[in-house]
PABABA-101961 format. One record per residue (C-alpha): x, y, z. Coordinates in Angstrom, 1 decimal, decimal comma. Example, Ala and Ser with C-alpha at 12.3 -4.5 7.8 and 13.67 -1.06 7.14 Angstrom:
2
       u       v       w
    12,3    -4,5     7,8
    13,7    -1,1     7,1
end
This chain:
73
       u       v       w
    19,7   -20,3     4,6
    21,5   -18,1     7,1
    21,3   -14,3     6,7
    21,3   -11,1     8,7
    18,2    -9,0     8,9
    17,5    -5,5    10,3
    13,9    -5,5    11,6
    12,0    -2,4    12,2
    10,9    -1,8    15,8
     7,3    -2,8    15,3
     8,2    -6,0    13,4
    10,8    -6,9    16,1
     8,2    -6,4    18,8
     5,7    -8,7    16,9
     8,4   -11,3    16,5
     9,2   -11,1    20,2
     5,5   -11,2    21,2
     5,0   -14,4    19,1
     8,2   -16,0    20,5
     6,9   -15,4    24,1
     3,3   -16,4    23,4
     4,1   -19,6    21,4
     7,5   -20,4    22,9
     9,2   -20,3    19,5
    12,8   -19,6    18,6
    13,7   -16,5    16,6
    13,9   -18,2    13,2
    10,6   -20,1    13,8
     8,8   -16,9    14,7
    10,1   -14,9    11,8
     9,3   -17,7     9,3
     5,8   -18,1    10,7
     5,1   -14,3    10,4
     6,4   -14,2     6,8
     4,4   -17,3     5,8
     1,2   -15,7     7,3
     1,9   -12,5     5,3
     2,5   -14,5     2,1
    -0,6   -16,6     2,5
    -3,0   -13,7     2,9
    -5,0   -12,8    -0,2
    -3,7    -9,7    -2,0
    -6,0    -6,7    -1,6
    -6,7    -5,2    -4,9
    -9,0    -2,2    -5,1
   -10,5    -1,0    -8,4
    -9,7     2,6    -9,2
   -12,8     4,7    -8,7
   -12,7     8,2   -10,2
   -14,6    10,8    -8,2
   -15,8    13,8   -10,2
   -16,5    16,9    -8,2
   -17,9    20,2    -9,5
   -15,4    23,0    -9,6
   -17,7    25,7   -10,9
   -16,4    25,8   -14,4
   -18,2    24,7   -17,5
   -16,2    23,9   -20,6
   -17,4    22,4   -23,9
   -14,8    19,7   -24,5
   -16,0    18,9   -28,0
   -13,3    21,2   -29,4
   -10,0    20,2   -27,8
    -8,0    23,0   -29,3
   -10,4    25,6   -27,8
   -10,1    23,9   -24,4
    -6,4    24,1   -24,6
    -6,5    27,7   -25,5
    -8,8    28,4   -22,5
    -6,4    26,6   -20,2
    -3,4    28,5   -21,5
    -5,2    31,8   -20,9
    -5,5    31,0   -17,2
end
């Protein structure tokens, strides 16, 4: 497939570095870098909630009361 790409400066520099180091053509270098990126395992991080004290104590058993407190602020 033939197409036109606009590469960011850092990506173009990496393509050029690979071309020089491996003696590859432009298409070969771009394809190799894309394949490397596609073959890497996806990093998934579980969401971790961090609770921090803010100096307030609110009894949340009565939601309506909590909402009233928040509206007063």
